[in-house]
N, C-alpha and C positions, 0 to 999 in steps of 0.2 A: 655366593655364600660360599667361604673355602673352608673346609677339614683339616683338620691338623693331622697330618700323616702318620703321626703315633695314636691315634685313637682305637683306629682297627687293633695294633699291638696292644696295648692297653685293654681295650673288651675280650680278647683272646684270654690275654692272662684273667681276668676277672672272671670269666665263663671256665676255665682249666680249673681254680680254685674252686669255685661254686660245686664243680662238680666231684673233687675230688671230698669236700667237705661233705657233701650229701652220701658220696658212695662209703667213707666211713661210720657216716652216722648212723646208715639206714642198714648196713650188714648185719650188727649184732640180731636186730630188730627182726628180721626176714631169712636172716641165717638158720640154717640147720641147727638144734641143740641135743641132740643125741649123741655121746662122747662115747666111746669106748677105747678097749687098751689100744687095737689094732689102728684107731683113728689119730691117737695120740702119739705113736709109736712114730720115730724116723723113717720116712720112706726112700729105699735105694734102688731105685730102677727096678723092683720084683724082688729081688732079691731081700733075706734075713739080711736085717742092722746088724754091722761089726760093732761087738763091744769096745765101748771107748773107757781109755783108765779115766781115774779120778780125777779132776781137773782140766779137760778134755787131752784130746790126742794132740801130735807135733805132726804139722804137715810138713812135706816134703820139699825143698828148694826148687822142686822141678814146678809147683805149681807158682810160687810167684815168679819166675822166668818166663814162664808162660806167659803170664798176665801182663808182666814187663814188657816182652816182646809184643804182644798185641796191642798195648797202649801206643807203643813208640808206632808201629806200621801204621795203626789206624791215624794217629796223628799225621805221619807225614801224608797219608794219602786224603786226608782235610784238606793240606796243603795245595792239593791239584785242582781243586774247584772254585777258587776266587782267579785260579791264572787263567783257566778254559773259559771261564765266563769274560776274563779282559785280554784274551788271546790277542786279538786286532790292535788293539791299542798300545799292548807292550811292543810288539814290533818283535826284531831278531833280539835286543838283547832280552825280552822274556824269554824267548824260547831257546838261549843258548843257556840262560840260567835255570831254566826247567830239566834241560837238559843234565847237566851238570847235576842237580839234587836228582834227580831219576838214576843217574849213575852210581850216586851218591848211596841211595838207599838200595839198589843192586849190591853194592859194594858190603852194606851191611848184612842183608839178606845171603848171599852167598856165606859170608864169614859165619851165622850163625847156621846155617843150613850145616857146613863142611866141621863144625866142632860138637856137632849132636842135640843142636838147642831146639828144632822141631822135630826129635825122634820121642813117642809116650813110652818109653819102657816101664 
């Protein structure tokens, strides 16, 4: 008897969904219910929360640039995994392509570094 190779994946997805539903539905029942001003206040690493203007404050562009840089370099790193798994089958062509890819990533990294994109001021 042959089992479909997708059965474990579907089973894991169902198990994850059941766990998420269970956690969300049980948390209000068993969770603490003693609310006070300190618990409802925003927590900022132990310091007093900074007052926010009505309607919310503006975030500096630096936050968005940092997030975009993280996503770009994270995605580029993810491309290395399939290459590493299939390295021997790709041969010299795969090696040259990955060297060019890593050189391109390194050039982008040095550009961002020289422009001050990694400085957190």
